[in-house]
C-alpha positions as CSV (number, residue, x, y, z in Angstrom):
1,M,93.7,58.5,114.9
2,K,91.7,61.2,116.8
3,K,94.7,62.0,119.1
4,F,96.9,62.3,116.0
5,L,94.4,64.7,114.4
6,K,94.1,66.8,117.5
7,R,97.9,67.0,117.9
8,T,98.2,68.0,114.2
9,L,95.6,70.7,114.5
10,L,97.2,71.9,117.7
11,F,100.6,72.0,116.1
12,I,99.2,74.0,113.1
13,F,97.4,76.4,115.5
14,V,100.6,77.0,117.6
15,A,102.8,77.3,114.5
16,S,100.3,79.8,112.9
17,S,100.1,81.8,116.1
18,L,103.9,82.0,116.4
19,Y,104.2,83.0,112.8
20,G,101.6,85.7,113.2
21,I,103.3,87.1,116.3
22,G,106.7,86.9,114.6
23,R,105.3,88.6,111.5
24,L,103.8,91.4,113.6
25,G,107.1,91.8,115.3
26,V,108.9,92.2,112.0
27,V,106.3,94.7,110.6
28,A,106.5,96.7,113.8
29,Y,110.3,96.7,113.8
30,D,110.6,97.7,110.2
31,S,108.0,100.4,110.7
32,Y,109.4,101.9,113.8
33,V,113.1,101.1,113.8
34,F,115.2,104.2,114.1
35,V,117.4,105.2,111.3
36,P,119.4,108.5,110.9
37,R,118.0,110.7,108.1
38,A,119.1,113.9,106.5
39,P,116.8,116.9,106.6
40,Y,113.7,117.0,104.4
41,A,110.7,119.2,104.1
42,V,107.0,118.4,104.7
43,M,103.7,120.3,105.3
44,Q,104.4,123.1,102.7
45,T,101.8,125.9,102.9
46,Q,101.7,129.5,101.7
47,T,103.1,130.8,104.9
48,S,104.9,127.8,106.6
49,I,106.9,124.7,106.2
50,T,108.2,121.9,108.5
51,I,111.8,120.5,108.3
52,K,112.4,117.0,109.8
53,W,115.6,115.1,110.4
54,Q,116.8,112.2,112.6
55,S,120.1,112.3,114.4
56,P,122.1,109.3,115.7
57,E,122.2,110.9,119.2
58,V,119.7,112.6,121.5
59,E,120.5,116.3,121.1
60,V,119.2,119.8,120.6
61,G,119.3,120.7,116.9
62,S,118.8,124.0,115.3
63,L,117.8,125.4,111.9
64,E,118.8,128.7,110.3
65,Y,117.0,130.3,107.4
66,G,116.7,133.4,105.3
67,F,116.2,135.0,101.9
68,F,119.9,134.7,100.9
69,Y,122.2,131.6,100.9
70,D,125.0,133.5,102.5
71,S,122.9,135.4,105.0
72,L,120.7,133.1,107.1
73,N,119.5,135.6,109.7
74,K,116.9,133.7,111.5
75,K,117.3,130.7,113.8
76,I,115.1,128.1,115.5
77,E,116.2,125.6,118.1
78,D,114.6,122.4,119.3
79,K,112.7,122.9,122.6
80,K,114.2,119.7,124.0
81,K,116.7,117.0,123.2
82,T,115.6,114.4,120.8
83,K,116.6,112.1,117.9
84,M,113.6,112.8,115.8
85,H,113.6,116.5,115.0
86,S,110.7,118.4,113.6
87,T,110.9,122.2,113.2
88,T,108.0,124.3,111.8
89,I,108.9,127.7,110.3
90,S,105.8,129.9,110.2
91,G,105.2,133.6,109.3
92,L,106.7,133.1,105.9
93,N,105.9,135.1,102.7
94,E,103.7,133.5,100.2
95,C,105.4,132.1,97.0
96,T,108.8,132.9,98.3
97,K,112.1,131.0,98.1
98,Y,114.1,130.6,101.3
99,Y,117.5,129.1,102.0
100,Y,118.2,127.0,105.1
101,K,120.7,124.9,106.9
102,V,120.4,122.4,109.8
103,N,122.8,122.0,112.7
104,S,122.8,118.7,114.5
105,N,126.1,117.6,116.1
106,S,125.8,113.8,115.7
107,L,124.5,113.9,112.1
108,D,126.7,114.6,109.1
109,I,124.6,117.0,107.1
110,D,125.3,118.3,103.6
111,N,123.9,121.8,103.9
112,K,124.9,122.9,100.4
113,N,122.0,124.3,98.3
114,R,119.3,123.6,100.8
115,S,116.2,125.7,100.0
116,F,112.4,125.6,100.0
117,K,109.6,127.7,98.5
118,T,106.2,128.4,100.0
119,L,103.1,127.6,98.0
120,C,101.8,130.3,95.5
121,K,98.4,131.8,95.3
122,N,98.9,132.5,91.6
123,A,101.7,131.9,89.0
124,D,102.2,132.4,85.3
125,S,103.5,128.8,85.0
126,Q,104.5,125.8,87.1
127,K,106.3,122.6,86.3
128,I,105.7,119.3,88.2
129,W,107.8,116.1,88.1
130,V,105.7,113.0,88.5
131,I,107.2,109.6,89.2
132,G,105.5,106.3,90.0
133,D,106.7,103.0,91.5
134,S,110.1,104.7,91.8
135,G,111.3,102.9,94.9
136,K,113.8,100.5,93.4
137,R,117.3,101.8,93.6
138,G,119.6,101.1,90.7
139,E,120.8,102.3,87.3
140,D,117.3,102.5,85.8
141,Q,116.0,104.7,88.6
142,T,119.1,107.0,88.2
143,K,118.7,107.2,84.4
144,V,115.1,108.2,84.6
145,Y,116.0,110.9,87.1
146,E,118.9,112.1,85.0
147,E,116.7,112.4,81.9
148,M,114.3,114.6,83.7
149,L,117.2,116.8,84.9
150,K,118.2,117.2,81.2
151,Q,114.7,118.4,80.4
152,I,115.1,121.2,82.9
153,D,118.7,122.0,81.9
154,N,119.9,120.7,85.4
155,D,118.3,123.8,86.8
156,F,116.2,123.1,89.9
157,N,114.8,126.6,89.7
158,K,112.8,125.4,86.7
159,L,110.9,122.9,88.8
160,D,108.1,123.8,91.2
161,M,106.7,120.5,92.6
162,W,107.6,116.8,93.0
163,L,104.9,114.2,93.1
164,L,105.3,110.5,93.9
165,L,102.5,108.1,92.9
166,G,103.2,105.3,95.4
167,D,105.4,102.3,95.9
168,N,108.1,104.8,96.9
169,A,110.4,102.3,98.6
170,Y,110.5,98.6,97.7
171,R,110.0,96.0,98.8
172,S,107.9,96.8,101.8
173,G,108.2,100.5,102.6
174,T,110.4,100.1,105.7
175,Q,112.3,102.9,107.3
176,K,115.6,101.5,106.0
177,Q,114.2,101.0,102.5
178,Y,113.0,104.6,102.4
179,N,116.5,105.8,103.1
180,K,118.0,103.5,100.5
181,N,115.5,104.0,97.7
182,L,114.2,107.5,98.1
183,F,116.1,109.9,100.4
184,E,119.6,108.9,99.2
185,P,119.1,108.6,95.4
186,Y,117.0,111.8,95.3
187,K,119.0,113.7,97.9
188,E,119.4,116.8,95.7
189,L,115.7,116.9,95.1
190,V,115.0,116.4,98.8
191,K,117.2,119.4,99.6
192,R,114.9,121.6,97.6
193,F,111.4,120.1,97.3
194,V,108.7,118.6,99.4
195,P,108.2,114.9,98.3
196,W,104.4,115.0,98.0
197,A,103.8,111.2,98.1
198,I,100.8,108.9,98.1
199,R,100.9,105.5,99.6
200,G,101.2,102.4,97.3
201,N,100.4,98.8,98.1
202,H,104.0,98.1,98.9
203,D,104.2,101.2,101.2
204,A,101.1,99.8,102.9
205,R,103.0,96.7,104.0
206,R,104.5,98.7,106.9
207,W,103.5,101.7,109.0
208,A,106.5,103.8,108.2
209,F,104.8,105.9,105.6
210,Y,102.8,108.1,107.9
211,R,105.7,108.3,110.4
212,I,108.0,109.7,107.7
213,W,105.6,112.4,106.4
214,D,103.2,114.9,107.9
215,F,100.3,115.7,105.7
216,P,97.7,118.5,105.9
217,T,94.5,117.5,107.7
218,K,93.0,121.0,108.3
219,G,93.3,122.4,104.9
220,E,96.6,124.0,105.7
221,S,97.8,123.6,102.1
222,G,94.5,124.4,100.5
223,G,91.2,122.7,99.8
224,E,88.6,121.3,102.1
225,P,89.9,120.1,105.5
226,S,89.9,116.3,105.5
227,G,90.6,115.4,109.1
228,S,92.9,112.6,107.8
229,E,96.4,112.3,106.5
230,N,95.1,109.6,104.2
231,F,93.4,112.0,101.8
232,Y,93.8,115.8,101.4
233,S,94.3,118.5,98.7
234,I,96.8,121.1,97.8
235,D,96.2,124.5,96.1
236,S,99.4,125.4,94.2
237,A,99.1,128.4,91.9
238,N,96.7,127.3,89.2
239,L,96.4,123.7,90.4
240,H,94.0,122.0,92.7
241,L,95.8,118.7,93.5
242,V,93.8,115.9,95.2
243,M,95.7,113.1,97.0
244,L,93.8,109.9,97.6
245,D,94.6,106.6,99.3
246,S,93.4,103.8,97.1
247,E,95.1,101.1,99.2
248,I,93.5,101.1,102.6
249,Q,90.7,103.6,102.6
250,R,87.1,102.5,101.9
251,M,85.7,103.9,98.6
252,D,82.0,103.3,98.9
253,V,79.5,106.1,98.7
254,N,79.3,106.4,102.5
255,S,83.0,106.3,103.2
256,D,84.8,109.3,104.7
257,M,87.1,109.7,101.8
258,V,84.3,109.8,99.2
259,K,82.2,112.2,101.2
260,W,85.2,114.5,101.6
261,L,86.2,114.2,97.9
262,K,82.8,115.4,96.8
263,K,82.8,118.3,99.2
264,D,86.4,119.3,98.3
265,L,85.8,119.3,94.6
266,S,82.5,121.2,94.9
267,K,84.4,124.1,96.6
268,N,87.4,124.2,94.3
269,T,88.1,127.5,92.6
270,K,91.3,126.6,90.7
271,P,91.2,126.2,86.9
272,W,93.0,122.8,86.9
273,V,92.0,119.7,88.9
274,V,94.4,116.8,89.1
275,V,93.8,113.7,91.2
276,A,96.6,111.4,92.3
277,L,96.1,107.9,93.6
278,H,98.2,104.7,93.3
279,T,95.7,102.2,91.9
280,P,94.5,103.0,88.3
281,P,90.9,102.5,87.2
282,Y,92.1,101.2,83.8
283,T,95.3,99.3,83.0
284,D,96.7,96.4,81.0
285,G,100.2,97.0,82.0
286,G,101.3,94.4,84.4
287,H,98.1,94.6,86.4
288,D,94.8,93.9,84.7
289,S,91.9,96.1,85.6
290,D,89.4,93.6,84.0
291,D,90.4,91.1,86.7
292,D,88.3,91.7,89.7
293,G,90.7,89.7,91.9
294,D,93.7,91.7,90.8
295,S,95.0,94.0,93.5
296,G,92.3,93.0,95.9
297,G,89.5,94.5,93.7
298,R,90.8,98.0,94.3
299,M,90.9,98.9,90.6
300,K,87.2,98.0,90.2
301,K,86.4,100.1,93.3
302,V,88.2,103.1,91.9
303,R,86.4,102.7,88.6
304,E,82.9,102.2,90.0
305,N,83.1,104.6,92.9
306,L,85.4,107.4,92.1
307,I,85.1,107.9,88.3
308,P,81.4,109.1,88.6
309,I,82.7,111.8,91.0
310,F,85.6,112.7,88.6
311,D,83.0,113.1,85.9
312,E,80.6,115.0,88.1
313,Y,83.1,117.7,89.0
314,G,85.1,117.9,85.7
315,V,88.4,116.5,86.9
316,D,91.0,117.2,84.2
317,L,93.7,114.6,84.9
318,V,93.9,111.4,87.0
319,L,97.5,110.2,87.7
320,S,98.2,106.7,89.0
321,G,101.0,104.1,89.1
322,H,100.9,100.4,90.2
323,S,101.3,98.9,86.7
324,H,105.0,99.2,85.7
325,G,104.6,100.8,82.3
326,Y,103.1,103.8,80.7
327,E,99.4,104.2,79.6
328,R,97.3,107.1,78.7
329,S,93.7,107.8,77.6
330,K,92.1,110.4,75.3
331,L,89.6,112.8,76.9
332,I,87.0,110.3,78.1
333,V,83.9,110.2,80.2
334,N,81.4,107.9,81.9
335,H,83.2,104.6,81.7
336,T,82.9,102.5,84.9
337,G,82.9,99.0,83.4
338,K,85.5,96.6,82.0
339,S,87.4,97.1,78.8
340,E,84.8,95.2,76.7
341,S,82.2,97.9,77.5
342,F,84.4,100.8,76.4
343,N,83.2,102.4,73.1
344,E,83.2,105.5,71.1
345,K,80.5,107.1,73.3
346,N,83.0,107.2,76.1
347,I,85.5,109.3,74.0
348,L,84.6,112.9,74.3
349,Q,87.4,114.1,72.0
350,D,89.0,111.6,69.7
351,A,92.4,113.3,69.3
352,K,95.9,112.2,69.9
353,S,97.5,115.2,71.6
354,C,95.3,118.3,71.8
355,Y,92.1,118.7,73.8
356,T,89.9,121.6,74.8
357,K,87.7,122.3,77.9
358,S,86.0,125.2,79.4
359,L,87.9,127.3,81.9
360,K,85.6,126.4,84.8
361,P,85.3,122.7,85.7
362,T,82.0,121.4,84.4
363,K,80.1,118.1,84.6
364,N,81.1,115.4,82.0
365,S,83.7,117.7,80.4
366,G,86.1,114.7,80.1
367,T,89.1,113.4,81.9
368,I,92.5,112.1,80.8
369,Y,93.8,109.1,82.7
370,Q,97.6,108.5,82.9
371,V,99.4,105.5,84.4
372,C,103.1,106.0,85.1
373,G,104.4,103.2,87.2
374,S,107.7,102.7,85.4
375,S,110.1,105.2,87.1
376,A,112.2,102.4,88.5
377,K,110.6,99.1,87.3
378,L,109.2,97.7,84.1
379,D,106.7,94.8,83.6
380,K,106.0,92.7,80.5
381,A,102.5,93.5,79.5
382,E,99.9,93.4,76.7
383,L,99.1,97.1,76.9
384,K,95.9,96.7,75.0
385,H,93.3,98.4,77.1
386,P,91.0,100.2,74.6
387,A,90.6,103.2,76.9
388,L,94.4,103.6,77.0
389,P,95.6,103.7,73.3
390,F,98.9,105.5,74.1
391,A,100.8,102.8,75.9
392,F,104.5,101.9,76.0
393,A,106.6,99.3,77.7
394,Q,109.1,101.9,78.7
395,M,110.6,103.3,81.8
396,G,110.3,107.0,82.4
397,S,108.6,109.9,84.2
398,I,106.1,112.7,83.5
399,L,106.7,116.4,83.4
400,L,103.6,118.5,83.7
401,D,103.5,122.2,82.7
402,I,100.6,124.3,83.9
403,T,99.5,127.8,83.1
404,P,96.2,129.5,84.0
405,T,94.7,128.2,80.7
406,T,96.8,125.2,79.6
407,L,98.0,121.9,81.0
408,S,100.6,119.9,79.1
409,S,102.2,116.6,79.8
410,K,105.3,114.9,78.5
411,F,106.3,111.3,79.2
412,I,110.1,111.3,79.1
413,N,111.4,107.8,78.7
414,I,114.6,106.3,80.0
415,D,116.5,107.2,76.8
416,G,115.5,110.9,77.0
417,N,112.9,110.7,74.3
418,I,109.4,112.1,74.5
419,S,107.3,109.0,73.9
420,D,103.9,110.7,74.6
421,E,102.7,114.3,75.0
422,F,99.4,116.1,75.1
423,I,97.9,119.5,75.9
424,I,94.5,120.5,77.3
425,R,93.6,124.0,76.4
426,K,91.1,126.3,78.3
427,D,92.0,129.4,76.5
428,N,89.4,129.3,73.7
429,T,92.1,128.2,71.3
430,S,90.9,125.6,68.8
431,C,92.7,122.2,68.4
432,E,91.7,122.2,64.7
433,G,94.5,121.2,62.5
434,K,96.3,119.5,65.4
435,E,96.4,115.8,66.2
């Protein structure tokens, strides 16, 4: 009997070890396997940008750029032969549009309508497209995308920024899945905009995410230098956008991310502060934020560790995905518990669509929380969280419009209808008489 037990335990140990080694091999392969990839932009700043692409053959590639589509008068070549090309263009003008094309002999590149724009110090207005959990290719993903295009009259000049809230390539964020589920279906966007993406739990299953993108660690795109690609900020015209990793990073008071977040927000000078992270603090839309075991307890950690910081520094809007539906709060404050503890004291302004705040971010001035995880998938859900009264089992995406004194949001559903919208005003205009 003892021999049988020993043999059984040995078999289980060997089998588990082999499975672990095999699993590690699969993860490594999926993360590092080489795939050809058309050019795309990363590391957008006020004076520079980086263009990356991956060619089937080892070769010297080149990039041409200029102010006019038919007159690309500047050229940069790779310094050595490679398959993984990364070219940084520096010395650019702030808030300026450039056209470019890429030459790489072994890669078939569609260079039509390729452009980029440097970040702006100031702007009268800016429009941002926000999608969450968008990484499932198919008719639904395409329809959500097409309805956004209708909102901007199919004119990419009317869009300024593209923000992805995680789970950007199902099922596991592999190199191949990123090509199939992001770079190919959104290829016209990729030609023109930096895909500012945060990592979701599915992206975190592989290591490809941080091989695909380069993110600012030294404050190149604005804000306080973070020293990490996992969390950083972007100053874009009137917006201070904070990008957080809620999947892997620690969120306790002594963690690097939390220490940096406080420092970054304390130094912000922009009128609007928006935070993006994948895991929501409140949701009843496929995931349940009242369940401490759901999502490894990350929703509880966000709620207890990050919300007090959002309140302290007057964050205006928190965007997240993860639950495959749409949910939105009123202007609320000081709620770090479960749904049963939410009450009228947490509602700073009990309105449906119009809210007011002071121009300068101030403590406990209220935050709106928006969950948009239905840009390619939809879950069956209760959608009954008391902090999120505006909730819909609908697929769609968000369009944000920002001026120096207003921030407005529209949730465009898959049928092209505006299911939810609101505005925050910092222009001394009253919301009286408005819902």
